[in-house]
N, CA, C and O atoms as a Tinker XYZ file with bonds, in Angstrom:
   552  protein
     1  N    -18.618000   84.516000  118.415000    73     2
     2  CA   -18.805000   85.652000  117.553000    64     1     3
     3  C    -17.768000   86.750000  117.761000    63     2     4     5
     4  O    -17.372000   87.412000  116.802000    81     3
     5  N    -17.344000   86.942000  118.941000    73     3     6
     6  CA   -16.330000   87.961000  119.184000    64     5     7
     7  C    -15.029000   87.658000  118.460000    63     6     8     9
     8  O    -14.341000   88.556000  117.976000    81     7
     9  N    -14.717000   86.404000  118.398000    73     7    10
    10  CA   -13.488000   86.028000  117.715000    64     9    11
    11  C    -13.498000   86.460000  116.250000    63    10    12    13
    12  O    -12.481000   86.941000  115.749000    81    11
    13  N    -14.561000   86.309000  115.593000    73    11    14
    14  CA   -14.659000   86.707000  114.194000    64    13    15
    15  C    -14.532000   88.227000  114.050000    63    14    16    17
    16  O    -13.933000   88.713000  113.090000    81    15
    17  N    -15.077000   88.950000  114.974000    73    15    18
    18  CA   -15.000000   90.404000  114.920000    64    17    19
    19  C    -13.559000   90.869000  115.064000    63    18    20    21
    20  O    -13.103000   91.745000  114.330000    81    19
    21  N    -12.859000   90.283000  116.001000    73    19    22
    22  CA   -11.452000   90.665000  116.183000    64    21    23
    23  C    -10.614000   90.293000  114.973000    63    22    24    25
    24  O     -9.789000   91.088000  114.522000    81    23
    25  N    -10.813000   89.110000  114.448000    73    23    26
    26  CA   -10.058000   88.689000  113.270000    64    25    27
    27  C    -10.358000   89.606000  112.088000    63    26    28    29
    28  O     -9.449000   89.968000  111.342000    81    27
    29  N    -11.602000   89.979000  111.912000    73    27    30
    30  CA   -11.971000   90.888000  110.831000    64    29    31
    31  C    -11.384000   92.273000  111.036000    63    30    32    33
    32  O    -11.028000   92.935000  110.061000    81    31
    33  N    -11.276000   92.718000  112.253000    73    31    34
    34  CA   -10.703000   94.035000  112.560000    64    33    35
    35  C     -9.201000   94.046000  112.318000    63    34    36    37
    36  O     -8.658000   95.049000  111.855000    81    35
    37  N     -8.523000   92.945000  112.626000    73    35    38
    38  CA    -7.082000   92.865000  112.362000    64    37    39
    39  C     -6.799000   93.012000  110.870000    63    38    40    41
    40  O     -5.842000   93.679000  110.479000    81    39
    41  N     -7.607000   92.407000  110.065000    73    39    42
    42  CA    -7.435000   92.525000  108.624000    64    41    43
    43  C     -7.646000   93.947000  108.146000    63    42    44    45
    44  O     -6.951000   94.404000  107.238000    81    43
    45  N     -8.595000   94.655000  108.744000    73    43    46
    46  CA    -8.859000   96.048000  108.370000    64    45    47
    47  C     -7.679000   96.940000  108.755000    63    46    48    49
    48  O     -7.311000   97.846000  108.007000    81    47
    49  N     -7.089000   96.683000  109.917000    73    47    50
    50  CA    -5.938000   97.482000  110.348000    64    49    51
    51  C     -4.750000   97.280000  109.412000    63    50    52    53
    52  O     -4.022000   98.226000  109.112000    81    51
    53  N     -4.562000   96.067000  108.960000    73    51    54
    54  CA    -3.453000   95.792000  108.030000    64    53    55
    55  C     -3.687000   96.515000  106.701000    63    54    56    57
    56  O     -2.751000   97.076000  106.130000    81    55
    57  N     -4.892000   96.506000  106.219000    73    55    58
    58  CA    -5.214000   97.186000  104.963000    64    57    59
    59  C     -5.021000   98.696000  105.121000    63    58    60    61
    60  O     -4.472000   99.350000  104.235000    81    59
    61  N     -5.472000   99.246000  106.251000    73    59    62
    62  CA    -5.295000  100.680000  106.488000    64    61    63
    63  C     -3.816000  101.050000  106.548000    63    62    64    65
    64  O     -3.403000  102.077000  106.010000    81    63
    65  N     -3.030000  100.213000  107.202000    73    63    66
    66  CA    -1.592000  100.464000  107.287000    64    65    67
    67  C     -0.950000  100.379000  105.905000    63    66    68    69
    68  O     -0.083000  101.187000  105.572000    81    67
    69  N     -1.370000   99.410000  105.107000    73    67    70
    70  CA    -0.816000   99.261000  103.752000    64    69    71
    71  C     -1.150000  100.485000  102.895000    63    70    72    73
    72  O     -0.355000  100.880000  102.042000    81    71
    73  N     -2.302000  101.075000  103.119000    73    71    74
    74  CA    -2.678000  102.277000  102.366000    64    73    75
    75  C     -1.840000  103.474000  102.819000    63    74    76    77
    76  O     -1.519000  104.339000  102.004000    81    75
    77  N     -1.483000  103.537000  104.096000    73    75    78
    78  CA    -0.725000  104.671000  104.637000    64    77    79
    79  C      0.774000  104.594000  104.383000    63    78    80    81
    80  O      1.444000  105.627000  104.414000    81    79
    81  N      1.317000  103.427000  104.136000    73    79    82
    82  CA     2.779000  103.273000  103.981000    64    81    83
    83  C      3.352000  104.210000  102.915000    63    82    84    85
    84  O      4.336000  104.887000  103.212000    81    83
    85  N      2.819000  104.298000  101.714000    73    83    86
    86  CA     3.423000  105.214000  100.724000    64    85    87
    87  C      3.429000  106.669000  101.184000    63    86    88    89
    88  O      4.408000  107.383000  100.968000    81    87
    89  N      2.354000  107.107000  101.811000    73    87    90
    90  CA     2.292000  108.480000  102.312000    64    89    91
    91  C      3.322000  108.719000  103.412000    63    90    92    93
    92  O      3.978000  109.761000  103.430000    81    91
    93  N      3.468000  107.769000  104.321000    73    91    94
    94  CA     4.455000  107.903000  105.397000    64    93    95
    95  C      5.880000  107.919000  104.850000    63    94    96    97
    96  O      6.715000  108.689000  105.324000    81    95
    97  N      6.162000  107.080000  103.861000    73    95    98
    98  CA     7.490000  107.093000  103.238000    64    97    99
    99  C      7.759000  108.422000  102.536000    63    98   100   101
   100  O      8.863000  108.959000  102.618000    81    99
   101  N      6.755000  108.947000  101.852000    73    99   102
   102  CA     6.879000  110.250000  101.194000    64   101   103
   103  C      7.216000  111.329000  102.225000    63   102   104   105
   104  O      8.111000  112.144000  101.998000    81   103
   105  N      6.510000  111.339000  103.351000    73   103   106
   106  CA     6.778000  112.324000  104.397000    64   105   107
   107  C      8.187000  112.177000  104.967000    63   106   108   109
   108  O      8.851000  113.178000  105.238000    81   107
   109  N      8.646000  110.947000  105.150000    73   107   110
   110  CA    10.001000  110.725000  105.676000    64   109   111
   111  C     11.066000  111.245000  104.718000    63   110   112   113
   112  O     12.040000  111.865000  105.146000    81   111
   113  N     10.886000  110.998000  103.432000    73   111   114
   114  CA    11.869000  111.455000  102.451000    64   113   115
   115  C     11.855000  112.976000  102.335000    63   114   116   117
   116  O     12.913000  113.595000  102.227000    81   115
   117  N     10.678000  113.580000  102.356000    73   115   118
   118  CA    10.583000  115.042000  102.314000    64   117   119
   119  C     11.219000  115.649000  103.563000    63   118   120   121
   120  O     11.916000  116.660000  103.473000    81   119
   121  N     10.987000  115.045000  104.718000    73   119   122
   122  CA    11.594000  115.539000  105.963000    64   121   123
   123  C     13.116000  115.418000  105.913000    63   122   124   125
   124  O     13.819000  116.315000  106.379000    81   123
   125  N     13.629000  114.332000  105.359000    73   123   126
   126  CA    15.082000  114.163000  105.241000    64   125   127
   127  C     15.667000  115.214000  104.294000    63   126   128   129
   128  O     16.716000  115.790000  104.582000    81   127
   129  N     14.999000  115.466000  103.174000    73   127   130
   130  CA    15.469000  116.500000  102.247000    64   129   131
   131  C     15.425000  117.880000  102.887000    63   130   132   133
   132  O     16.340000  118.681000  102.693000    81   131
   133  N     14.385000  118.164000  103.637000    73   131   134
   134  CA    14.281000  119.459000  104.320000    64   133   135
   135  C     15.415000  119.627000  105.324000    63   134   136   137
   136  O     16.011000  120.700000  105.414000    81   135
   137  N     15.719000  118.567000  106.081000    73   135   138
   138  CA    16.814000  118.632000  107.056000    64   137   139
   139  C     18.151000  118.832000  106.351000    63   138   140   141
   140  O     18.987000  119.604000  106.820000    81   139
   141  N     18.361000  118.150000  105.238000    73   139   142
   142  CA    19.595000  118.328000  104.467000    64   141   143
   143  C     19.694000  119.747000  103.919000    63   142   144   145
   144  O     20.776000  120.333000  103.910000    81   143
   145  N     18.574000  120.301000  103.461000    73   143   146
   146  CA    18.553000  121.668000  102.952000    64   145   147
   147  C     18.936000  122.660000  104.048000    63   146   148   149
   148  O     19.701000  123.592000  103.799000    81   147
   149  N     18.418000  122.471000  105.241000    73   147   150
   150  CA    18.769000  123.354000  106.359000    64   149   151
   151  C     20.255000  123.221000  106.717000    63   150   152   153
   152  O     20.909000  124.216000  107.029000    81   151
   153  N     20.781000  122.005000  106.673000    73   151   154
   154  CA    22.197000  121.787000  106.957000    64   153   155
   155  C     23.069000  122.487000  105.913000    63   154   156   157
   156  O     24.026000  123.176000  106.267000    81   155
   157  N     22.748000  122.318000  104.647000    73   155   158
   158  CA    23.523000  122.963000  103.587000    64   157   159
   159  C     23.425000  124.481000  103.685000    63   158   160   161
   160  O     24.412000  125.181000  103.457000    81   159
   161  N     22.247000  124.996000  104.022000    73   159   162
   162  CA    22.085000  126.447000  104.187000    64   161   163
   163  C     22.984000  126.971000  105.297000    63   162   164   165
   164  O     23.614000  128.019000  105.153000    81   163
   165  N     23.041000  126.242000  106.398000    73   163   166
   166  CA    23.898000  126.655000  107.512000    64   165   167
   167  C     25.380000  126.582000  107.125000    63   166   168   169
   168  O     26.163000  127.457000  107.496000    81   167
   169  N     25.755000  125.558000  106.394000    73   167   170
   170  CA    27.144000  125.435000  105.934000    64   169   171
   171  C     27.531000  126.590000  105.014000    63   170   172   173
   172  O     28.618000  127.152000  105.148000    81   171
   173  N     26.652000  126.946000  104.085000    73   171   174
   174  CA    26.921000  128.051000  103.164000    64   173   175
   175  C     27.065000  129.353000  103.949000    63   174   176   177
   176  O     27.955000  130.152000  103.659000    81   175
   177  N     26.212000  129.572000  104.925000    73   175   178
   178  CA    26.281000  130.771000  105.747000    64   177   179
   179  C     27.594000  130.820000  106.533000    63   178   180   181
   180  O     28.245000  131.863000  106.586000    81   179
   181  N     27.980000  129.709000  107.135000    73   179   182
   182  CA    29.234000  129.657000  107.898000    64   181   183
   183  C     30.451000  129.894000  107.006000    63   182   184   185
   184  O     31.388000  130.587000  107.401000    81   183
   185  N     30.435000  129.323000  105.810000    73   183   186
   186  CA    31.544000  129.520000  104.873000    64   185   187
   187  C     31.674000  130.990000  104.476000    63   186   188   189
   188  O     32.775000  131.539000  104.467000    81   187
   189  N     30.557000  131.618000  104.152000    73   187   190
   190  CA    30.592000  133.031000  103.744000    64   189   191
   191  C     31.088000  133.915000  104.890000    63   190   192   193
   192  O     31.865000  134.843000  104.667000    81   191
   193  N     30.647000  133.632000  106.094000    73   191   194
   194  CA    31.068000  134.427000  107.255000    64   193   195
   195  C     32.565000  134.261000  107.511000    63   194   196   197
   196  O     33.262000  135.244000  107.759000    81   195
   197  N     33.063000  133.025000  107.452000    73   195   198
   198  CA    34.491000  132.784000  107.678000    64   197   199
   199  C     35.335000  133.440000  106.589000    63   198   200   201
   200  O     36.389000  134.007000  106.877000    81   199
   201  N     34.880000  133.366000  105.349000    73   199   202
   202  CA    35.610000  134.003000  104.255000    64   201   203
   203  C     35.640000  135.514000  104.393000    63   202   204   205
   204  O     36.665000  136.142000  104.129000    81   203
   205  N     34.518000  136.106000  104.806000    73   203   206
   206  CA    34.466000  137.561000  104.981000    64   205   207
   207  C     35.358000  138.002000  106.130000    63   206   208   209
   208  O     36.017000  139.039000  106.043000    81   207
   209  N     35.385000  137.238000  107.188000    73   207   210
   210  CA    36.274000  137.570000  108.312000    64   209   211
   211  C     37.730000  137.516000  107.877000    63   210   212   213
   212  O     38.510000  138.416000  108.189000    81   211
   213  N     38.092000  136.473000  107.163000    73   211   214
   214  CA    39.474000  136.323000  106.697000    64   213   215
   215  C     39.849000  137.462000  105.747000    63   214   216   217
   216  O     40.941000  138.020000  105.848000    81   215
   217  N     38.949000  137.805000  104.830000    73   215   218
   218  CA    39.255000  138.814000  103.815000    64   217   219
   219  C     39.249000  140.235000  104.359000    63   218   220   221
   220  O     39.897000  141.112000  103.787000    81   219
   221  N     38.535000  140.481000  105.447000    73   219   222
   222  CA    38.386000  141.856000  105.930000    64   221   223
   223  C     39.405000  142.256000  106.985000    63   222   224   225
   224  O     39.502000  143.439000  107.312000    81   223
   225  N     40.155000  141.332000  107.519000    73   223   226
   226  CA    41.074000  141.647000  108.612000    64   225   227
   227  C     42.479000  141.146000  108.283000    63   226   228   229
   228  O     42.721000  139.940000  108.220000    81   227
   229  N     43.395000  142.080000  108.075000    73   227   230
   230  CA    44.775000  141.720000  107.711000    64   229   231
   231  C     45.458000  140.933000  108.826000    63   230   232   233
   232  O     46.276000  140.055000  108.549000    81   231
   233  N     45.135000  141.234000  110.067000    73   231   234
   234  CA    45.747000  140.517000  111.187000    64   233   235
   235  C     45.301000  139.056000  111.210000    63   234   236   237
   236  O     46.097000  138.161000  111.496000    81   235
   237  N     44.032000  138.822000  110.910000    73   235   238
   238  CA    43.529000  137.447000  110.829000    64   237   239
   239  C     44.216000  136.710000  109.691000    63   238   240   241
   240  O     44.575000  135.542000  109.839000    81   239
   241  N     44.404000  137.377000  108.559000    73   239   242
   242  CA    45.088000  136.746000  107.422000    64   241   243
   243  C     46.515000  136.364000  107.769000    63   242   244   245
   244  O     46.983000  135.296000  107.376000    81   243
   245  N     47.216000  137.227000  108.505000    73   243   246
   246  CA    48.604000  136.932000  108.856000    64   245   247
   247  C     48.716000  135.750000  109.808000    63   246   248   249
   248  O     49.647000  134.953000  109.699000    81   247
   249  N     47.786000  135.631000  110.730000    73   247   250
   250  CA    47.824000  134.553000  111.719000    64   249   251
   251  C     47.201000  133.259000  111.220000    63   250   252   253
   252  O     47.375000  132.205000  111.831000    81   251
   253  N     46.478000  133.339000  110.116000    73   251   254
   254  CA    45.747000  132.190000  109.599000    64   253   255
   255  C     46.667000  131.245000  108.836000    63   254   256   257
   256  O     47.681000  131.665000  108.280000    81   255
   257  N     46.309000  129.992000  108.818000    73   255   258
   258  CA    47.069000  129.017000  108.027000    64   257   259
   259  C     46.578000  128.944000  106.584000    63   258   260   261
   260  O     47.148000  128.223000  105.766000    81   259
   261  N     45.516000  129.695000  106.272000    73   259   262
   262  CA    44.951000  129.674000  104.924000    64   261   263
   263  C     45.562000  130.784000  104.088000    63   262   264   265
   264  O     45.870000  131.866000  104.587000    81   263
   265  N     45.731000  130.490000  102.795000    73   263   266
   266  CA    46.392000  131.454000  101.916000    64   265   267
   267  C     45.408000  132.211000  101.020000    63   266   268   269
   268  O     45.752000  133.260000  100.477000    81   267
   269  N     44.202000  131.694000  100.863000    73   267   270
   270  CA    43.206000  132.362000  100.026000    64   269   271
   271  C     41.866000  132.424000  100.755000    63   270   272   273
   272  O     41.630000  131.698000  101.721000    81   271
   273  N     41.005000  133.299000  100.274000    73   271   274
   274  CA    39.675000  133.416000  100.857000    64   273   275
   275  C     38.882000  132.121000  100.648000    63   274   276   277
   276  O     38.065000  131.750000  101.491000    81   275
   277  N     39.121000  131.446000   99.543000    73   275   278
   278  CA    38.431000  130.177000   99.283000    64   277   279
   279  C     38.818000  129.126000  100.314000    63   278   280   281
   280  O     37.962000  128.420000  100.848000    81   279
   281  N     40.127000  129.029000  100.589000    73   279   282
   282  CA    40.575000  128.062000  101.604000    64   281   283
   283  C     39.979000  128.374000  102.969000    63   282   284   285
   284  O     39.545000  127.469000  103.682000    81   283
   285  N     39.959000  129.636000  103.328000    73   283   286
   286  CA    39.421000  130.036000  104.632000    64   285   287
   287  C     37.921000  129.766000  104.715000    63   286   288   289
   288  O     37.425000  129.313000  105.747000    81   287
   289  N     37.210000  130.040000  103.645000    73   287   290
   290  CA    35.760000  129.833000  103.656000    64   289   291
   291  C     35.405000  128.354000  103.693000    63   290   292   293
   292  O     34.542000  127.941000  104.468000    81   291
   293  N     36.059000  127.562000  102.868000    73   291   294
   294  CA    35.720000  126.140000  102.783000    64   293   295
   295  C     36.176000  125.345000  104.001000    63   294   296   297
   296  O     35.748000  124.206000  104.191000    81   295
   297  N     37.032000  125.925000  104.818000    73   295   298
   298  CA    37.457000  125.239000  106.046000    64   297   299
   299  C     36.296000  125.080000  107.024000    63   298   300   301
   300  O     36.343000  124.221000  107.905000    81   299
   301  N     35.261000  125.894000  106.880000    73   299   302
   302  CA    34.100000  125.805000  107.775000    64   301   303
   303  C     33.232000  124.599000  107.483000    63   302   304   305
   304  O     32.466000  124.176000  108.349000    81   303
   305  N     33.326000  124.034000  106.296000    73   303   306
   306  CA    32.498000  122.882000  105.921000    64   305   307
   307  C     33.321000  121.853000  105.174000    63   306   308   309
   308  O     33.129000  121.661000  103.974000    81   307
   309  N     34.231000  121.192000  105.860000    73   307   310
   310  CA    35.059000  120.214000  105.157000    64   309   311
   311  C     34.228000  119.011000  104.720000    63   310   312   313
   312  O     33.368000  118.534000  105.460000    81   311
   313  N     34.488000  118.543000  103.544000    73   311   314
   314  CA    33.829000  117.338000  103.062000    64   313   315
   315  C     32.434000  117.535000  102.504000    63   314   316   317
   316  O     31.790000  116.553000  102.132000    81   315
   317  N     31.941000  118.755000  102.429000    73   315   318
   318  CA    30.609000  118.970000  101.865000    64   317   319
   319  C     30.695000  118.760000  100.360000    63   318   320   321
   320  O     31.628000  119.227000   99.705000    81   319
   321  N     29.719000  118.060000   99.829000    73   319   322
   322  CA    29.752000  117.728000   98.412000    64   321   323
   323  C     28.421000  118.099000   97.772000    63   322   324   325
   324  O     27.370000  117.781000   98.328000    81   323
   325  N     28.435000  118.749000   96.643000    73   323   326
   326  CA    29.559000  119.234000   95.861000    64   325   327
   327  C     30.223000  120.428000   96.546000    63   326   328   329
   328  O     29.614000  121.098000   97.380000    81   327
   329  N     31.466000  120.678000   96.185000    73   327   330
   330  CA    32.222000  121.770000   96.794000    64   329   331
   331  C     31.615000  123.117000   96.398000    63   330   332   333
   332  O     31.399000  123.372000   95.213000    81   331
   333  N     31.340000  123.976000   97.373000    73   331   334
   334  CA    30.780000  125.298000   97.053000    64   333   335
   335  C     31.783000  126.169000   96.302000    63   334   336   337
   336  O     32.993000  125.964000   96.399000    81   335
   337  N     31.271000  127.136000   95.559000    73   335   338
   338  CA    32.124000  128.119000   94.907000    64   337   339
   339  C     32.169000  129.364000   95.790000    63   338   340   341
   340  O     31.172000  129.739000   96.407000    81   339
   341  N     33.329000  129.991000   95.839000    73   339   342
   342  CA    33.537000  131.171000   96.670000    64   341   343
   343  C     33.987000  132.306000   95.766000    63   342   344   345
   344  O     34.908000  132.144000   94.965000    81   343
   345  N     33.330000  133.464000   95.897000    73   343   346
   346  CA    33.704000  134.648000   95.126000    64   345   347
   347  C     33.887000  135.818000   96.080000    63   346   348   349
   348  O     33.123000  135.994000   97.029000    81   347
   349  N     34.911000  136.611000   95.811000    73   347   350
   350  CA    35.204000  137.779000   96.636000    64   349   351
   351  C     35.080000  139.028000   95.781000    63   350   352   353
   352  O     35.586000  139.075000   94.659000    81   351
   353  N     34.403000  140.041000   96.314000    73   351   354
   354  CA    34.241000  141.321000   95.635000    64   353   355
   355  C     34.700000  142.424000   96.573000    63   354   356   357
   356  O     34.262000  142.496000   97.721000    81   355
   357  N     35.581000  143.280000   96.082000    73   355   358
   358  CA    36.072000  144.390000   96.891000    64   357   359
   359  C     35.370000  145.681000   96.482000    63   358   360   361
   360  O     35.092000  145.905000   95.304000    81   359
   361  N     35.089000  146.525000   97.474000    73   359   362
   362  CA    34.488000  147.828000   97.227000    64   361   363
   363  C     35.451000  148.887000   97.729000    63   362   364   365
   364  O     35.863000  148.862000   98.889000    81   363
   365  N     35.808000  149.813000   96.861000    73   363   366
   366  CA    36.742000  150.877000   97.233000    64   365   367
   367  C     36.029000  152.224000   97.261000    63   366   368   369
   368  O     34.963000  152.395000   96.669000    81   367
   369  N     36.638000  153.166000   97.957000    73   367   370
   370  CA    36.079000  154.519000   97.984000    64   369   371
   371  C     36.614000  155.309000   96.795000    63   370   372   373
   372  O     37.284000  154.747000   95.928000    81   371
   373  N     36.325000  156.594000   96.747000    73   371   374
   374  CA    36.726000  157.420000   95.610000    64   373   375
   375  C     38.239000  157.571000   95.494000    63   374   376   377
   376  O     38.744000  157.893000   94.418000    81   375
   377  N     38.973000  157.345000   96.588000    73   375   378
   378  CA    40.436000  157.460000   96.560000    64   377   379
   379  C     41.118000  156.120000   96.292000    63   378   380   381
   380  O     42.346000  156.032000   96.301000    81   379
   381  N     40.322000  155.076000   96.054000    73   379   382
   382  CA    40.887000  153.769000   95.758000    64   381   383
   383  C     41.242000  152.962000   96.996000    63   382   384   385
   384  O     41.897000  151.925000   96.893000    81   383
   385  N     40.820000  153.424000   98.159000    73   383   386
   386  CA    41.113000  152.713000   99.395000    64   385   387
   387  C     40.030000  151.653000   99.627000    63   386   388   389
   388  O     38.837000  151.931000   99.507000    81   387
   389  N     40.463000  150.452000   99.955000    73   387   390
   390  CA    39.536000  149.348000  100.176000    64   389   391
   391  C     38.665000  149.628000  101.396000    63   390   392   393
   392  O     39.178000  149.886000  102.484000    81   391
   393  N     37.335000  149.577000  101.211000    73   391   394
   394  CA    36.392000  149.871000  102.295000    64   393   395
   395  C     35.622000  148.640000  102.756000    63   394   396   397
   396  O     35.474000  148.399000  103.954000    81   395
   397  N     35.131000  147.861000  101.787000    73   395   398
   398  CA    34.289000  146.718000  102.083000    64   397   399
   399  C     34.756000  145.514000  101.277000    63   398   400   401
   400  O     35.327000  145.650000  100.195000    81   399
   401  N     34.502000  144.346000  101.827000    73   399   402
   402  CA    34.745000  143.119000  101.090000    64   401   403
   403  C     33.463000  142.281000  101.197000    63   402   404   405
   404  O     32.873000  142.160000  102.270000    81   403
   405  N     33.054000  141.713000  100.076000    73   403   406
   406  CA    31.863000  140.865000  100.042000    64   405   407
   407  C     32.286000  139.477000   99.589000    63   406   408   409
   408  O     32.907000  139.314000   98.538000    81   407
   409  N     31.943000  138.483000  100.390000    73   407   410
   410  CA    32.251000  137.097000  100.049000    64   409   411
   411  C     30.928000  136.386000   99.787000    63   410   412   413
   412  O     30.025000  136.399000  100.624000    81   411
   413  N     30.829000  135.766000   98.616000    73   411   414
   414  CA    29.618000  135.046000   98.219000    64   413   415
   415  C     29.963000  133.575000   98.046000    63   414   416   417
   416  O     30.890000  133.219000   97.319000    81   415
   417  N     29.198000  132.727000   98.727000    73   415   418
   418  CA    29.376000  131.280000   98.628000    64   417   419
   419  C     28.115000  130.707000   97.999000    63   418   420   421
   420  O     27.003000  131.027000   98.421000    81   419
   421  N     28.291000  129.855000   96.984000    73   419   422
   422  CA    27.176000  129.277000   96.246000    64   421   423
   423  C     27.377000  127.777000   96.114000    63   422   424   425
   424  O     28.489000  127.303000   95.878000    81   423
   425  N     26.274000  127.031000   96.272000    73   423   426
   426  CA    26.322000  125.578000   96.111000    64   425   427
   427  C     25.028000  125.112000   95.457000    63   426   428   429
   428  O     23.972000  125.714000   95.652000    81   427
   429  N     25.117000  124.053000   94.691000    73   427   430
   430  CA    23.937000  123.451000   94.064000    64   429   431
   431  C     23.479000  122.296000   94.942000    63   430   432   433
   432  O     24.185000  121.298000   95.083000    81   431
   433  N     22.295000  122.432000   95.530000    73   431   434
   434  CA    21.738000  121.403000   96.398000    64   433   435
   435  C     20.822000  120.497000   95.585000    63   434   436   437
   436  O     19.936000  120.981000   94.879000    81   435
   437  N     21.030000  119.182000   95.680000    73   435   438
   438  CA    20.193000  118.216000   94.975000    64   437   439
   439  C     19.441000  117.362000   95.990000    63   438   440   441
   440  O     20.014000  116.905000   96.979000    81   439
   441  N     18.150000  117.153000   95.735000    73   439   442
   442  CA    17.336000  116.368000   96.653000    64   441   443
   443  C     17.629000  114.878000   96.509000    63   442   444   445
   444  O     18.256000  114.438000   95.545000    81   443
   445  N     17.164000  114.123000   97.484000    73   443   446
   446  CA    17.371000  112.675000   97.474000    64   445   447
   447  C     16.603000  112.027000   96.333000    63   446   448   449
   448  O     17.130000  111.162000   95.634000    81   447
   449  N     15.363000  112.445000   96.145000    73   447   450
   450  CA    14.524000  111.839000   95.112000    64   449   451
   451  C     13.801000  112.931000   94.336000    63   450   452   453
   452  O     13.864000  114.112000   94.677000    81   451
   453  N     13.126000  112.508000   93.302000    73   451   454
   454  CA    12.430000  113.449000   92.430000    64   453   455
   455  C     10.918000  113.249000   92.548000    63   454   456   457
   456  O     10.271000  112.781000   91.610000    81   455
   457  N     10.365000  113.606000   93.704000    73   455   458
   458  CA     8.931000  113.489000   93.923000    64   457   459
   459  C      8.212000  114.719000   93.393000    63   458   460   461
   460  O      8.795000  115.801000   93.334000    81   459
   461  N      6.954000  114.564000   93.009000    73   459   462
   462  CA     6.181000  115.742000   92.610000    64   461   463
   463  C      6.018000  116.690000   93.794000    63   462   464   465
   464  O      5.769000  116.258000   94.919000    81   463
   465  N      6.158000  117.956000   93.533000    73   463   466
   466  CA     6.018000  118.950000   94.585000    64   465   467
   467  C      7.315000  119.258000   95.306000    63   466   468   469
   468  O      7.372000  120.196000   96.101000    81   467
   469  N      8.363000  118.480000   95.041000    73   467   470
   470  CA     9.666000  118.698000   95.670000    64   469   471
   471  C     10.660000  118.996000   94.551000    63   470   472   473
   472  O     10.888000  118.138000   93.698000    81   471
   473  N     11.265000  120.202000   94.531000    73   471   474
   474  CA    12.213000  120.520000   93.449000    64   473   475
   475  C     13.421000  119.594000   93.487000    63   474   476   477
   476  O     13.899000  119.237000   94.563000    81   475
   477  N     13.916000  119.202000   92.311000    73   475   478
   478  CA    15.042000  118.281000   92.223000    64   477   479
   479  C     16.348000  118.944000   92.615000    63   478   480   481
   480  O     17.241000  118.274000   93.135000    81   479
   481  N     16.484000  120.233000   92.383000    73   479   482
   482  CA    17.709000  120.930000   92.761000    64   481   483
   483  C     17.384000  122.376000   93.121000    63   482   484   485
   484  O     16.376000  122.942000   92.697000    81   483
   485  N     18.273000  122.942000   93.912000    73   483   486
   486  CA    18.087000  124.314000   94.384000    64   485   487
   487  C     19.472000  124.931000   94.530000    63   486   488   489
   488  O     20.383000  124.290000   95.052000    81   487
   489  N     19.637000  126.162000   94.077000    73   487   490
   490  CA    20.894000  126.872000   94.246000    64   489   491
   491  C     20.834000  127.656000   95.550000    63   490   492   493
   492  O     19.951000  128.488000   95.755000    81   491
   493  N     21.787000  127.372000   96.419000    73   491   494
   494  CA    21.882000  128.086000   97.692000    64   493   495
   495  C     23.041000  129.058000   97.603000    63   494   496   497
   496  O     24.142000  128.685000   97.198000    81   495
   497  N     22.797000  130.295000   97.977000    73   495   498
   498  CA    23.829000  131.318000   97.907000    64   497   499
   499  C     23.715000  132.237000   99.110000    63   498   500   501
   500  O     22.618000  132.564000   99.563000    81   499
   501  N     24.867000  132.643000   99.614000    73   499   502
   502  CA    24.889000  133.566000  100.757000    64   501   503
   503  C     26.026000  134.539000  100.549000    63   502   504   505
   504  O     27.146000  134.135000  100.235000    81   503
   505  N     25.744000  135.830000  100.723000    73   503   506
   506  CA    26.759000  136.873000  100.621000    64   505   507
   507  C     26.895000  137.557000  101.971000    63   506   508   509
   508  O     25.902000  137.919000  102.603000    81   507
   509  N     28.130000  137.729000  102.400000    73   507   510
   510  CA    28.421000  138.441000  103.632000    64   509   511
   511  C     29.306000  139.632000  103.267000    63   510   512   513
   512  O     30.340000  139.469000  102.619000    81   511
   513  N     28.897000  140.816000  103.682000    73   511   514
   514  CA    29.666000  142.038000  103.428000    64   513   515
   515  C     30.281000  142.491000  104.743000    63   514   516   517
   516  O     29.580000  142.658000  105.741000    81   515
   517  N     31.586000  142.687000  104.739000    73   515   518
   518  CA    32.289000  143.096000  105.963000    64   517   519
   519  C     33.133000  144.320000  105.681000    63   518   520   521
   520  O     33.748000  144.448000  104.622000    81   519
   521  N     33.150000  145.216000  106.651000    73   519   522
   522  CA    33.995000  146.407000  106.551000    64   521   523
   523  C     35.436000  145.989000  106.798000    63   522   524   525
   524  O     35.723000  145.213000  107.709000    81   523
   525  N     36.332000  146.510000  105.981000    73   523   526
   526  CA    37.731000  146.174000  106.106000    64   525   527
   527  C     38.283000  146.825000  107.376000    63   526   528   529
   528  O     38.128000  148.025000  107.600000    81   527
   529  N     38.917000  146.015000  108.181000    73   527   530
   530  CA    39.477000  146.518000  109.456000    64   529   531
   531  C     40.691000  147.391000  109.172000    63   530   532   533
   532  O     41.530000  147.040000  108.342000    81   531
   533  N     40.787000  148.515000  109.851000    73   531   534
   534  CA    41.957000  149.380000  109.643000    64   533   535
   535  C     43.208000  148.721000  110.197000    63   534   536   537
   536  O     43.157000  147.989000  111.185000    81   535
   537  N     44.322000  148.988000  109.551000    73   535   538
   538  CA    45.593000  148.454000  110.043000    64   537   539
   539  C     46.006000  149.225000  111.293000    63   538   540   541
   540  O     45.961000  150.454000  111.349000    81   539
   541  N     46.405000  148.456000  112.273000    73   539   542
   542  CA    46.857000  149.095000  113.514000    64   541   543
   543  C     48.259000  149.654000  113.318000    63   542   544   545
   544  O     49.135000  148.972000  112.787000    81   543
   545  N     48.467000  150.868000  113.736000    73   543   546
   546  CA    49.804000  151.452000  113.651000    64   545   547
   547  C     50.477000  151.270000  115.008000    63   546   548   549
   548  O     49.943000  151.657000  116.048000    81   547
   549  N     51.648000  150.678000  114.968000    73   547   550
   550  CA    52.365000  150.416000  116.227000    64   549   551
   551  C     53.635000  151.199000  116.293000    63   550   552
   552  O     54.367000  151.105000  117.278000    81   551
């Protein structure tokens, strides 16, 4: 009699596992999308920070191998796809002297799959505002 009980229990475990497989796969895909979203968010933040540093300091620009704020910003995340867009905004004082520079990096993030409850795409954007460094007089 014990043998029949064990055999019957094995069948129940297989059925329970078969019922759980779709839910477990859903959780794995959602977790992968969440991890990708965090990675893209960090990349966008790093790009904006690097672009703001490059744009706000003339000495950094002179020593840098990059010629534009876009090149400097995108160097922080090489190979990220789709390529983020970089925008620079300058703020001047009443005398027309450059005071602040704002670098905004934007990317369209697309999820792996289109499950209910998980948005198919999300726009990630980060703006970094940096005070323009004064030129050193030598």
